[in-house]
LUMSE-918086 format. One line per 3 residues: number of its first residue (from 1); for each residue x, y, z of N, C-alpha, C, O. Coordinates in pm, 1 decimal, decimal comma. Each point is the difference from the previous one (the first is absolute). Layout:
BEGIN
NUM> X/Y/Z/X/Y/Z/X/Y/Z/X/Y/Z | ...
END
This chain:
BEGIN
1> 8594,2/11054,1/6596,5/-108,9/-28,9/93,0/-59,9/-147,9/-23,6/-28,4/-77,2/91,6 | 13,8/50,4/-227,4/-54,2/-127,6/-28,2/106,3/-119,0/59,4/-43,5/-105,1/46,9 | 177,0/133,5/-54,6/102,1/-109,8/28,2/-6,5/-9,8/158,2/-6,2/-111,8/51,1
4> 7,3/222,4/25,4/-6,1/-5,9/139,4/-124,9/-71,9/46,8/4,1/-84,8/89,3 | -115,4/120,6/-151,7/-127,7/-60,0/52,8/12,9/-147,7/-37,9/-38,6/-83,1/82,2 | 89,4/42,9/-199,2/6,5/-147,4/-22,9/100,5/-83,9/99,6/-17,3/-118,8/27,1
7> 121,7/196,9/21,4/84,9/-58,6/88,9/-69,2/-25,0/138,1/16,0/-101,1/68,4 | -92,2/204,0/-38,9/-79,6/-5,6/129,2/-100,4/-110,3/5,3/-18,0/-65,5/102,7 | -49,4/44,7/-216,9/-99,3/-112,6/-16,8/64,6/-132,7/2,4/-58,3/-93,9/54,3
10> 169,4/79,3/-106,6/85,4/-121,2/-21,0/78,6/-37,0/123,9/46,4/-113,8/7,8 | -28,8/197,4/85,1/87,9/-18,2/113,9/-57,8/-112,6/94,5/82,2/-82,0/41,0 | -214,1/68,2/-1,6/-45,8/-116,8/64,3/27,9/-128,4/-66,3/49,5/-93,1/63,6
13> -79,5/83,3/-191,7/25,9/-106,8/-70,5/157,4/-54,7/3,1/27,5/-119,2/13,4 | 66,4/219,9/-27,2/137,5/-19,0/20,5/31,5/-63,8/128,9/74,9/-97,6/5,8 | -135,9/155,9/108,5/31,5/-41,6/137,3/-44,9/-151,1/7,3/73,0/-87,3/46,9
16> -203,4/63,0/-99,0/-42,4/-125,4/13,9/90,4/-116,8/-63,8/29,2/-106,0/55,4 | 8,0/147,5/-181,3/103,8/-94,6/-79,8/109,5/-31,2/69,0/44,6/-114,8/0,8 | 13,4/220,0/68,5/138,0/1,3/64,9/-23,0/-95,0/128,7/78,9/-90,7/26,2
19> -176,2/114,3/40,4/-25,3/-91,2/120,4/-17,8/-131,6/-48,0/67,8/-88,8/51,6 | -151,9/59,8/-146,4/-24,2/-136,1/-51,6/120,1/-74,6/-43,0/20,7/-118,0/28,2 | 65,3/201,1/-105,3/135,3/-64,2/-51,8/101,1/-34,0/117,6/80,5/-93,0/-6,1
22> -94,6/182,9/118,6/85,7/-37,2/117,5/-43,6/-120,8/64,7/83,0/-76,1/49,7 | -207,1/52,0/-46,2/-47,3/-108,8/77,1/29,7/-125,5/-67,1/20,1/-103,1/64,2 | -16,0/109,5/-220,3/33,4/-123,8/-66,0/147,2/-22,2/4,9/48,5/-113,0/4,0
25> 25,0/228,0/-4,5/151,8/-14,1/-5,1/67,8/-44,1/151,6/113,5/-44,2/18,0 | -207,1/67,2/73,3/58,2/-38,1/132,1/70,4/110,9/64,5/69,9/-24,1/98,4 | -82,4/155,5/-148,3/64,5/112,4/61,7/-87,4/92,7/66,6/36,3/116,2/18,2
28> -158,2/-161,7/22,7/-98,1/78,5/87,8/64,0/56,6/120,0/-29,8/111,2/43,7 | 124,7/-194,5/13,3/60,7/45,4/121,7/55,8/135,9/-4,1/-8,9/79,2/93,8 | 69,7/-53,8/-211,8/70,9/140,2/-15,3/-113,6/103,4/10,9/27,7/103,6/60,4
31> -145,4/-116,8/-108,0/-114,0/88,9/-0,8/-33,0/11,5/146,8/2,5/112,9/49,0 | -33,7/-218,0/28,3/-40,2/-12,9/132,3/92,8/81,0/98,0/-44,9/61,6/96,6 | 191,3/-67,6/-133,1/94,0/62,3/94,6/16,9/154,1/-30,7/87,1/67,8/54,6
34> -182,6/-15,3/-151,5/28,3/132,8/-31,5/-39,1/95,2/121,8/32,4/118,7/-3,7 | -97,9/-168,6/104,8/-33,9/80,3/114,4/144,7/55,7/68,7/12,9/101,4/68,7 | 80,2/-187,4/-103,4/140,6/53,4/53,8/47,8/133,9/-46,9/19,0/92,2/79,4
37> 1,2/-81,0/-213,5/48,6/131,3/-53,0/-112,6/107,1/24,5/34,8/116,3/20,5 | -162,7/-148,6/-21,5/-97,6/101,7/26,5/25,2/60,7/138,5/12,0/121,3/17,2 | -4,6/-214,9/82,7/22,1/34,4/136,9/132,7/77,5/13,9/6,1/93,4/80,0
40> 96,2/-127,1/-152,0/129,2/68,2/-1,5/-17,5/139,0/-52,7/44,7/100,4/55,4 | -110,1/-102,5/-161,4/-16,5/142,3/-71,3/-64,4/88,4/98,1/50,5/106,7/34,5 | -182,9/-159,6/18,5/-72,0/95,0/89,7/73,5/32,1/124,1/-21,8/108,1/54,6
43> 104,9/-189,8/-6,1/78,2/28,3/112,0/106,1/110,5/-9,2/25,1/80,6/89,6 | 38,4/-88,2/-219,1/107,8/99,8/-29,8/-64,9/127,2/-21,6/57,3/102,0/38,4 | -171,0/-95,6/-95,8/-71,8/132,0/-31,9/-39,3/59,4/120,8/14,5/120,9/18,5
46> -72,6/-210,8/81,6/-45,4/74,1/121,0/119,5/55,5/79,1/-9,1/103,5/66,0 | 126,5/-179,9/-75,7/119,5/58,3/86,2/37,2/125,4/-82,0/14,3/103,8/64,7 | 3,3/-99,5/-198,2/36,8/125,1/-72,6/-93,8/113,3/30,9/40,9/114,1/21,6
49> -175,2/-150,3/-20,1/-102,2/103,1/20,4/28,6/61,4/127,1/4,3/122,7/8,1 | 16,0/-197,5/93,4/21,1/41,7/138,0/122,6/92,5/8,0/-5,5/102,2/68,3 | 105,6/-132,9/-130,6/116,6/97,9/-7,6/-29,5/126,1/-63,6/34,1/108,9/46,2
52> -105,1/-128,1/-164,9/-34,8/121,8/-79,3/-91,8/92,9/104,4/17,0/119,5/24,3 | -107,1/-197,9/24,0/-93,8/82,0/94,8/72,2/71,6/114,8/-33,0/113,7/33,6 | 126,6/-177,8/23,0/70,1/55,9/119,7/86,4/120,7/-59,0/-2,7/108,7/57,8
55> 77,4/-127,2/-169,8/75,6/97,9/-48,8/-85,7/135,0/-48,4/47,0/111,1/24,6 | -162,1/-123,5/-87,6/-74,2/115,2/-31,6/-56,6/63,6/129,2/-0,5/122,4/13,0 | -47,6/-205,9/83,3/-55,6/49,1/115,9/89,5/74,1/82,1/-37,8/104,7/52,6
58> 165,8/-154,0/-35,0/114,9/66,1/73,2/37,2/135,5/-70,5/10,3/99,7/71,3 | 11,0/-89,4/-208,8/48,1/117,7/-72,2/-103,7/89,8/6,4/32,7/113,5/34,6 | -161,8/-135,1/-61,2/-100,8/93,6/-26,3/-78,2/34,2/136,6/-87,4/86,7/-0,4
61> 120,5/-155,0/113,7/-65,4/33,8/136,5/-131,4/-42,1/-3,2/-80,3/77,9/51,3 | 35,7/-183,7/-99,3/-136,4/-50,6/-7,9/-4,3/-137,1/64,7/95,7/-77,0/-7,3 | -204,6/49,0/68,7/-30,8/-124,9/59,7/-20,3/-110,7/-100,6/-69,2/21,8/-99,5
64> 125,0/-137,9/119,4/-31,3/-114,8/-105,0/-137,6/-32,0/-0,8/-49,7/-11,1/-112,1 | -35,1/-9,2/224,4/-134,7/-28,3/-7,1/-86,6/87,3/-82,7/-100,5/-41,5/-57,6 | 147,5/177,9/53,3/-65,3/104,2/-78,6/28,8/-34,7/-161,5/-90,7/3,9/-83,3
67> 217,4/-35,4/53,2/35,8/-38,8/-134,5/-82,0/-121,0/-49,7/-56,1/6,4/-109,4 | 48,1/-111,6/183,6/-66,1/-108,9/-22,4/-147,9/11,5/-21,2/-57,1/-58,3/-92,1 | -4,3/135,9/180,6/-144,0/33,6/-8,0/-39,7/73,3/-134,8/-102,4/-27,5/-62,6
70> 192,1/121,1/25,6/-25,6/78,2/-129,2/19,9/-81,2/-126,9/-62,0/16,8/-105,0 | 167,9/-118,1/131,4/35,3/-60,1/-140,9/-88,9/-128,3/-6,0/-14,5/-54,4/-109,5 | -41,7/6,3/212,8/-73,6/-133,4/-3,8/-100,1/-20,8/-113,8/-4,6/-104,0/-65,6
73> -78,0/213,2/45,5/-108,0/-10,3/-124,2/67,2/-41,3/-124,5/-43,0/-92,7/-68,7 | 143,0/157,6/40,5/80,2/-26,2/-130,2/45,0/-131,8/2,5/-11,9/-64,5/-104,2 | 63,0/9,2/205,8/72,2/-129,8/19,7/-93,3/-115,6/-22,1/28,1/-101,5/-63,7
76> -153,9/130,4/129,0/-107,3/-103,5/-3,7/-63,9/-10,7/-157,7/-30,3/-105,2/-56,3 | 18,9/232,9/4,4/-55,1/-12,2/-133,7/91,3/-77,3/-93,5/-45,1/-85,8/-75,8 | 189,2/120,7/82,4/113,3/-65,8/-76,0/-6,3/-154,0/32,4/3,1/-84,6/-89,4
79> -12,2/54,1/222,4/4,4/-152,4/24,9/-140,1/-70,9/-44,0/0,7/-120,4/-25,8 | -96,1/180,8/19,2/-124,8/-52,0/-37,2/-11,9/-18,7/-150,2/-61,3/-97,3/-43,8 | 120,8/192,1/-41,7/-14,5/-9,1/-137,1/117,5/-27,3/-81,9/-8,9/-22,5/-120,7
82> 131,5/24,3/192,1/142,3/-10,9/-80,9/0,0/93,9/-107,1/62,4/-25,7/-102,9 | -129,0/137,3/117,2/8,1/106,1/-103,5/39,5/133,3/56,1/-65,3/60,7/84,8 | 176,8/-20,5/-138,8/37,3/144,8/24,4/-92,1/103,1/-37,7/-16,9/100,7/68,8
85> -50,6/-126,2/-189,7/-96,7/88,4/-61,9/-118,6/7,3/91,2/-50,3/109,9/23,6 | 5,4/-212,5/25,9/-127,1/-5,4/86,4/28,1/92,3/131,3/-87,3/68,8/52,9 | 209,1/-76,9/-12,7/34,2/76,9/134,0/56,9/142,6/-36,7/31,3/79,7/88,5
88> -19,7/-52,2/-218,0/58,4/129,0/-41,9/-64,7/118,4/49,8/74,6/88,5/42,2 | -213,3/-67,4/-38,3/-67,6/106,7/46,3/7,1/21,1/163,9/8,5/109,8/55,0 | -13,8/-235,9/10,2/26,0/16,4/139,9/138,2/40,8/51,4/21,6/71,9/97,5
91> 68,5/-128,9/-178,2/139,7/12,5/21,6/25,2/148,1/-3,5/47,9/58,5/97,2 | -80,3/2,7/-210,1/13,4/151,3/-22,3/-62,4/93,2/99,7/55,1/101,1/43,7 | -178,7/-145,3/-10,5/-80,9/83,0/112,0/78,9/-2,4/128,2/12,2/103,3/65,8
94> 44,6/-222,7/-25,9/55,1/-24,1/113,3/136,5/66,3/15,8/37,4/47,2/107,4 | 41,2/-45,6/-228,2/129,4/65,9/6,3/-23,4/166,8/16,3/77,7/58,8/75,2 | -175,9/13,2/-139,2/-27,2/126,8/1,6/-80,9/34,0/129,8/43,8/79,0/83,7
97> -158,2/-139,9/-72,2/-92,6/43,8/116,1/35,6/-48,4/147,0/-34,2/64,2/99,3 | 110,0/-189,9/-93,9/25,8/-53,5/135,8/142,2/4,0/36,2/34,4/10,0/117,7 | 58,7/-18,2/-225,1/143,9/-8,0/25,4/65,9/138,4/-29,8/118,3/21,9/25,9
100> -191,1/58,1/-74,7/65,1/150,5/-13,3/89,4/18,1/-119,5/68,2/102,0/-9,7 | -65,5/-192,1/-77,3/78,6/6,0/-124,4/-52,2/112,7/-90,1/-121,8/-2,5/-18,0 | 187,1/96,0/-39,2/-44,3/97,4/-88,9/-67,1/-66,4/-116,8/50,8/-99,2/-52,4
103> -162,0/150,7/10,8/-85,0/-62,1/-109,6/86,7/-8,9/-128,9/7,8/-104,0/-65,2 | 60,5/225,3/30,4/86,3/-11,0/-108,1/101,3/-112,2/-8,7/27,5/-64,9/-100,9 | 20,6/52,8/215,4/107,0/-115,3/24,6/-50,2/-126,9/-13,2/70,8/-86,6/-51,4
106> -190,1/59,8/92,3/-79,7/-129,5/1,1/-19,5/-20,9/-154,6/32,7/-108,5/-48,1 | -83,4/204,9/-29,9/-46,8/-18,4/-135,6/118,9/-40,4/-97,7/-11,5/-56,4/-108,8 | 126,0/96,9/170,6/125,0/-29,6/-69,2/70,0/-142,5/48,6/36,1/-92,3/-73,0
109> -28,5/100,4/199,7/74,0/-118,9/70,3/-80,3/-123,3/-2,6/63,9/-103,0/-21,9 | -195,0/91,8/40,4/-66,1/-116,6/12,6/-6,9/-88,0/-137,5/8,5/-122,5/8,1 | -23,1/183,4/-127,7/-2,4/-86,8/-117,1/161,7/-49,5/-32,3/27,7/-112,7/-41,0
112> 63,7/210,8/65,7/126,3/-38,2/-30,1/57,2/-101,1/90,2/69,7/-92,8/-41,0 | -103,4/114,3/178,4/40,8/-105,6/99,3/-59,0/-125,0/-5,4/55,6/-99,1/47,4 | -185,5/95,1/-112,2/-69,0/-126,5/-25,4/65,5/-85,1/-112,3/-19,7/-121,4/-6,0
115> 89,9/180,6/-73,4/68,5/-68,2/-100,0/138,9/-50,8/31,3/39,5/-111,7/-33,2 | 30,4/199,2/97,8/151,1/-25,2/26,0/27,5/-41,0/146,3/107,4/-53,6/27,3 | -195,5/75,4/62,7/10,2/-31,9/144,8/-79,8/-107,9/32,0/-112,0/17,1/48,2
118> 167,7/-149,5/-74,6/-73,3/-123,4/39,8/80,6/-97,3/93,1/19,9/-114,4/-40,7 | 22,5/149,1/150,2/85,1/-89,8/86,5/-70,1/-131,5/32,7/66,6/-103,5/3,5 | -186,5/102,5/18,7/-79,6/-124,3/27,0/9,4/-91,7/-123,1/29,4/-118,8/13,2
121> -51,7/168,4/-119,8/-4,9/-72,2/-135,3/138,2/-79,3/-21,3/10,1/-117,5/-35,4 | 93,0/206,1/64,2/129,4/-52,2/-21,9/29,5/-114,7/88,0/65,4/-97,3/-37,8 | -117,0/111,5/160,5/31,3/-90,5/121,3/-83,4/-113,3/-50,4/57,8/-108,7/-0,6
124> -177,8/110,8/-40,7/-73,5/-114,6/-70,1/70,9/-83,3/-83,1/7,9/-121,2/20,1 | 49,0/183,0/-120,4/80,0/-65,3/-106,7/117,0/-69,3/70,2/34,6/-113,6/-32,7 | 25,9/183,3/129,5/126,7/-61,0/58,9/-38,1/-127,1/70,2/55,4/-106,0/-29,1
127> -154,8/114,7/126,9/-32,2/-111,3/71,8/-37,7/-119,0/-90,3/47,7/-111,1/23,0 | -133,0/132,6/-126,0/-35,2/-109,4/-86,5/117,3/-59,1/-64,3/8,7/-122,5/-7,8 | 88,9/204,9/-42,4/121,7/-43,3/-74,7/80,7/-84,2/99,5/38,7/-111,2/-36,0
130> -11,2/156,1/156,1/69,5/-88,8/101,5/-63,4/-123,1/35,4/66,2/-102,6/16,1 | -203,0/106,6/-1,7/-76,8/-127,0/35,0/0,6/-104,0/-112,5/17,9/-120,1/20,1 | -39,8/177,7/-144,3/8,9/-99,5/-109,0/131,0/-55,2/-44,9/8,2/-101,9/-68,5
133> 98,0/174,8/110,5/121,2/-32,0/-22,8/51,4/-127,9/98,3/64,8/-97,4/-38,3 | -105,9/121,5/158,2/12,9/-94,6/114,4/-73,5/-133,8/-47,4/57,6/-108,7/4,1 | -189,2/124,3/-49,3/-68,5/-110,0/-28,5/44,6/-85,6/-127,2/-23,5/-120,3/-11,8
136> 84,4/190,9/-72,2/52,9/-68,6/-138,7/153,1/-4,8/17,5/68,3/-14,0/-101,4 | -13,2/23,8/213,3/146,4/-34,6/30,1/89,5/83,0/-93,0/99,9/-48,3/-53,3 | -137,6/168,8/37,0/92,2/95,8/-77,9/113,9/49,6/103,9/-23,1/25,2/118,2
139> 140,2/-16,0/-176,0/116,4/29,1/89,7/-17,3/151,9/31,2/4,1/81,2/-92,5 | -22,3/-43,9/214,4/-15,3/141,2/39,5/147,6/41,7/78,6/49,8/-57,9/96,5 | -3,7/162,3/-160,7/116,6/52,5/48,0/-7,2/143,4/39,6/-105,6/60,6/-17,9
142> 216,6/3,0/74,2/-21,1/157,1/25,5/-19,0/64,8/-123,9/-76,3/96,6/-2,2 | 141,6/-138,8/-118,1/-14,3/77,5/-115,4/-133,9/-24,4/-54,4/-56,2/92,9/-57,9 | -5,8/-214,6/70,3/-136,5/-20,6/-41,4/-107,0/81,2/68,4/-106,5/31,5/-53,1
145> 144,3/0,3/177,5/-95,8/87,1/94,6/3,6/131,3/-45,4/-107,4/60,0/-4,5 | 228,4/7,4/-36,6/24,6/130,4/-34,8/-77,6/25,6/-142,3/-70,5/97,7/-24,9 | 93,7/-186,4/-46,1/-58,7/4,2/-150,1/-155,9/-12,0/18,9/-74,7/75,4/-62,4
148> 31,0/-161,2/140,3/-148,1/-15,7/33,7/-58,8/135,4/45,0/-104,4/40,7/-51,0 | 169,0/29,0/144,8/-40,8/117,1/50,1/-20,1/118,0/-105,5/-97,8/74,4/-7,3 | 207,9/-73,8/-69,8/6,9/90,9/-100,3/-128,3/-21,3/-100,3/-84,8/86,1/-23,5
151> 88,3/-217,8/-30,2/-119,6/-35,5/-88,6/-137,2/32,6/57,7/-82,7/70,0/-58,4 | 65,9/-124,1/172,6/-143,1/13,3/56,2/-17,8/140,9/7,4/-109,4/33,8/-45,2 | 184,9/66,7/90,0/-30,0/130,5/20,0/-36,8/75,1/-141,4/-94,8/77,9/-10,0
154> 180,6/-111,3/-94,7/-40,3/55,2/-124,0/-118,2/-52,6/-63,2/-73,7/72,3/-67,1 | 50,4/-206,5/87,1/-113,3/-60,8/-73,7/-141,2/49,7/81,7/-110,3/6,4/-54,2 | 135,8/24,3/184,2/-122,4/36,9/76,4/-54,6/139,3/-61,1/-120,1/21,8/-16,1
157> 221,9/69,1/-15,7/-39,9/128,9/-64,6/-49,7/-17,5/-138,5/-91,2/73,4/-38,3 | 144,5/-168,2/-45,7/-46,7/-26,8/-133,6/-110,6/-81,0/-36,7/-43,4/-9,3/-114,8 | -7,5/-57,2/228,5/-115,4/-77,2/-0,9/-121,4/77,9/-48,1/-34,1/100,3/62,7
160> -36,1/-141,8/-174,9/-123,0/74,8/-39,6/-111,1/-18,3/98,5/-19,9/-114,2/41,3 | -51,7/208,2/-0,4/-108,9/-8,2/100,4/-129,6/-56,7/-89,7/-101,9/67,9/-12,7 | 114,5/-175,2/-36,7/-120,2/-61,6/-75,3/-2,6/-153,1/27,4/105,2/-57,4/28,4
163> -211,6/-3,4/-35,3/-16,0/-143,9/37,4/95,4/-85,0/-92,5/4,3/16,7/-121,9 | 67,1/-103,6/185,8/93,7/-71,9/-67,4/142,9/52,9/-2,4/91,9/-63,2/-52,1 | -75,8/191,7/115,7/131,6/63,0/-8,8/89,3/-76,9/91,9/119,0/-1,4/-31,4
166> -158,2/-69,0/149,5/76,1/-66,6/59,7/74,2/-118,5/-72,1/119,4/-24,9/17,1 | -197,8/-40,0/-93,5/63,7/-99,6/-83,3/123,8/31,0/-78,7/95,2/-76,6/-14,6 | -107,4/198,2/-34,8/120,2/34,8/-69,9/111,5/41,9/96,0/116,0/-21,6/-35,1
169> -140,4/79,3/152,8/92,3/29,7/96,7/74,4/-118,1/45,4/123,0/-3,1/-3,7 | -201,1/-102,3/50,0/73,1/-117,1/47,2/71,0/-74,5/-113,1/105,6/-59,1/22,5 | -161,3/60,8/-142,8/79,2/-63,7/-108,1/137,5/51,5/-23,9/94,4/-69,8/-37,1
172> -90,2/212,2/64,2/135,2/60,4/-29,4/86,2/-31,8/121,0/116,5/-35,1/-18,6 | -164,9/44,9/138,1/66,7/-23,1/111,7/56,4/-141,4/5,9/120,2/-16,3/21,2 | -196,9/-79,1/-37,9/44,1/-136,3/24,5/93,3/-55,3/-112,4/83,2/-87,6/23,5
175> -102,2/146,1/-153,1/92,5/-23,7/-109,1/141,1/61,7/40,1/100,7/-68,1/-19,4 | -92,3/176,2/66,7/129,1/59,9/32,4/67,4/-63,2/113,5/123,0/-4,9/1,7 | -196,9/-46,2/97,8/43,5/-66,7/114,9/25,3/-154,5/2,9/47,4/-62,2/95,1
178> -86,4/11,8/-213,6/20,8/-146,1/-30,0/-100,7/-102,2/77,2/20,8/-118,8/24,7 | -131,3/194,1/5,7/-120,3/-86,4/46,8/-80,1/-68,3/-90,8/-47,8/67,4/-91,2 | 20,7/-194,8/96,2/-76,1/-80,0/-109,1/-125,2/68,2/-29,7/-59,5/54,8/92,8
181> 11,0/-51,3/-214,4/-113,7/60,8/-41,0/-123,0/-72,8/56,5/-109,5/55,6/-8,9 | 120,4/-176,7/66,5/-111,5/-74,4/59,8/-44,4/82,7/124,7/-117,7/-9,8/34,7 | 201,6/89,9/34,9/-21,7/65,8/103,3/-97,0/116,2/-24,1/-68,9/42,7/92,7
184> 63,1/5,2/-207,5/-104,0/104,4/-39,0/-145,6/-47,6/32,0/-78,2/76,5/56,6 | 44,2/-196,4/-91,1/-133,0/-43,7/29,9/-49,5/22,1/129,3/-111,7/46,9/21,7 | 200,5/-83,1/73,3/-14,0/9,7/139,2/-11,9/134,7/54,5/-93,8/30,3/73,7
187> 188,0/54,0/-108,1/10,0/131,4/54,9/-106,8/74,7/-60,0/-71,3/60,5/80,1 | 43,4/-50,5/-201,1/-91,8/80,1/-59,6/-149,2/-32,9/65,1/-83,0/89,8/14,7 | 62,6/-199,2/15,2/-130,7/-26,4/69,8/-5,0/66,0/130,7/-98,7/65,2/33,8
190> 203,3/-80,1/42,0/9,3/45,5/140,4/8,6/150,5/-1,1/-28,9/67,5/98,8 | 71,8/-14,0/-220,3/32,2/155,4/8,7/-129,2/77,4/27,2/1,2/114,1/46,2 | -125,6/-189,1/-80,5/-114,7/82,0/45,5/-11,1/34,0/140,4/-55,1/105,0/33,0
193> 107,4/-192,9/60,4/-0,7/32,3/134,9/106,1/110,4/31,7/-24,6/93,2/76,6 | 153,1/-110,8/-145,4/105,0/90,7/23,9/-31,8/151,1/-38,3/42,3/100,5/57,0 | -127,9/-108,4/-168,4/-38,7/145,9/-61,4/-75,5/65,7/110,3/32,7/114,4/31,7
196> -129,4/-174,0/29,6/-96,0/67,9/98,3/104,0/62,1/109,3/-5,7/119,1/30,7 | 93,8/-202,1/21,3/88,6/66,0/108,1/91,1/90,8/-46,0/20,6/97,8/71,9 | 51,1/-109,3/-197,1/81,1/96,7/-49,3/-64,9/140,3/-30,0/57,3/105,1/28,6
199> -181,4/-111,3/-88,5/-61,9/122,5/-42,7/-24,9/80,8/126,9/33,0/118,1/11,1 | -93,1/-189,3/83,5/-14,1/83,4/130,8/124,7/62,5/59,7/6,4/119,0/30,8 | 85,6/-200,4/-17,4/132,9/53,1/73,0/69,1/114,3/-102,1/60,7/98,5/41,9
202> -80,6/-129,4/-179,5/73,5/106,1/-80,1/-76,3/132,0/18,5/67,6/103,0/1,1 | -199,8/-94,4/13,5/-75,2/126,8/13,9/53,0/56,9/143,0/30,0/119,0/10,2 | -20,3/-202,5/92,1/22,4/52,3/132,1/152,0/61,4/-10,8/22,7/111,5/46,9
205> 73,8/-183,6/-106,3/129,6/37,6/-1,9/9,8/139,7/-78,0/76,9/89,6/34,8 | -162,8/-81,5/-143,3/10,1/121,4/-83,0/-52,2/121,0/88,1/55,9/109,6/-4,7 | -161,1/-133,6/81,8/-57,5/118,9/85,8/108,5/51,0/77,6/28,9/119,4/7,6
208> 42,3/-232,2/61,5/104,8/45,4/108,7/116,1/68,9/-69,9/55,6/94,5/56,0 | -12,9/-140,6/-185,5/87,2/62,9/-71,8/-25,5/143,8/-60,1/89,9/82,6/-16,2 | -218,7/-62,9/-13,9/-27,5/117,7/-27,1/1,6/108,6/98,2/35,4/114,2/-29,6
211> -77,4/-152,9/157,3/9,4/89,2/112,1/139,0/55,3/25,1/25,3/117,0/29,0 | 68,6/-224,4/-45,1/140,9/29,9/15,2/55,5/100,2/-114,9/69,4/98,6/24,8 | -108,2/-136,7/-147,2/36,6/95,4/-111,6/-69,3/143,4/15,1/62,1/103,3/-25,1
214> -190,1/-104,3/66,4/-57,1/119,9/-1,5/44,6/94,2/131,8/-15,2/122,1/2,9 | 62,6/-187,7/86,1/82,4/85,7/115,4/123,2/61,9/-47,8/32,9/113,4/34,7 | 41,8/-192,8/-121,0/124,1/38,5/-43,7/-5,3/120,4/-103,8/92,3/79,1/-19,1
217> -221,2/-78,3/-47,6/-23,7/116,0/-94,3/-93,0/106,2/60,6/-61,9/77,0/-73,4 | 52,2/-72,9/204,2/-89,0/92,4/60,6/-155,4/4,7/-41,2/-66,3/103,6/-5,1 | 26,1/-214,2/-19,5/-134,6/-13,0/-55,4/-86,1/-97,9/96,6/-80,0/-78,2/-51,3
220> 96,4/83,2/184,0/-57,4/-73,9/84,9/-69,3/78,7/105,6/68,0/83,3/60,0 | -203,5/-98,9/-26,1/-57,8/69,9/105,6/-14,5/-75,3/114,1/-81,2/-91,9/10,6 | 166,3/132,1/84,9/21,9/-70,4/116,2/-123,5/0,2/101,9/-11,9/-91,3/81,7
223> -68,5/184,3/-88,2/-109,7/17,7/83,2/-103,0/-108,9/-37,7/-65,9/-60,1/84,9 | 55,8/37,3/-227,7/-100,2/-84,5/-39,8/63,0/-153,8/20,3/-76,1/-91,6/31,3 | 208,8/69,8/-49,2/58,7/-119,0/22,4/-15,9/-54,5/136,7/-32,9/-116,7/20,8
226> 57,7/206,2/74,8/8,7/-42,6/139,3/-134,3/-14,7/82,7/-6,6/-62,5/105,9 | -101,6/128,5/-167,5/-123,4/-2,9/84,0/-77,6/-124,6/-25,3/-105,3/-20,5/60,3
END
């Protein structure tokens, strides 16, 4: 607890030092261009979310606006706090009371899924890795991309949900993919923005996936889901 609290207090200082160093070294343009991977990341997630909503709506015979309306409070809490813990209560209530997922299934599936089902976080790491590789002229091949996908997927699952956890994750990813360590200073600073987006979409993807899994296990109340 002491260590995580210390990291949280030191993070603003770290960001300030990073920005100051980038200004002195003439690399501030890399930071200013970070809107590009952020925009790409958000665009990909919106497309994937649209596909997932369409798939669930079609299979479960429920209207997409109904799903969006019910899931929106959890999404907004996650987006505003970048914390799955803060949205945990609303997410659980939504799954059981609004989306019709059996309570026992929610109690099991939500905590397990919150750890191992993190598509947005995996995509976050992947986008950042590709962008930093392009920025630092790293040779990107088909084999490199395959390895990157595998590493980002497993690291997303293994990343500790504590302040500073992203630093460890990016360190592993960049070291394995041959991206210079200097890129860490830029990406860890911008990860604050990525984290808000990834957390919101991860919770939304989890809710939709639990609907699908609950249906497959005959633990879904369609009357609640469709009303």
